[in-house]
C-alpha positions in Angstrom: -77.4 46.2 72.2 -77.0 48.8 74.9 -77.6 48.9 78.6 -78.9 52.5 78.5 -82.6 53.1 78.5 -84.2 53.3 74.9 -87.7 53.4 74.6 -89.9 53.2 71.3 -91.9 55.9 70.6 -95.0 56.0 67.9 -95.8 59.3 66.5 -99.4 59.4 65.4 -101.7 62.3 64.6 -103.0 61.9 67.8 -99.4 62.7 69.8 -96.4 60.4 70.6 -96.9 57.4 72.6 -94.4 54.8 74.3 -94.8 51.7 71.9 -96.6 49.2 74.6 -99.2 52.2 75.4 -100.0 52.5 71.9 -100.1 48.8 70.8 -102.1 47.7 74.0 -104.2 50.2 75.7 -104.6 52.3 72.0 -104.6 48.9 69.9 -102.6 50.8 67.3 -105.8 52.7 66.4 -104.3 56.6 66.2 -102.9 56.7 62.6 -99.3 55.8 62.5 -96.8 58.8 61.5 -93.5 57.5 62.2 -91.3 56.1 64.9 -88.4 57.7 66.8 -86.4 56.4 70.2 -86.0 58.7 73.5 -83.1 58.2 75.1 -81.4 57.0 71.9 -78.8 60.3 71.8 -77.3 59.2 75.0 -77.1 55.7 74.2 -73.7 54.1 73.3 -72.8 50.1 72.5 -72.7 47.5 75.5 -69.0 46.2 75.4 -70.3 42.7 75.0 -72.2 43.6 71.8 -69.1 45.7 70.6 -66.9 42.3 71.1 -69.7 40.0 69.3 -69.1 42.5 66.5 -65.5 41.7 66.0 -66.2 38.3 66.1 -64.8 36.7 62.5 -67.3 33.9 62.4 -70.4 36.4 63.5 
């Protein structure tokens, strides 16, 4: 939905980890406490995404 780099970060009691690291290396073992998206504050919708939202048949 964006051309900007946005990373999914999993918050745990042992710290914050990018999703792939949490899922693969840590096997989802640290207790999950939340999620946030690194880079989201600078991201804007991709032009093609905005255009698709204007489609009446969407």
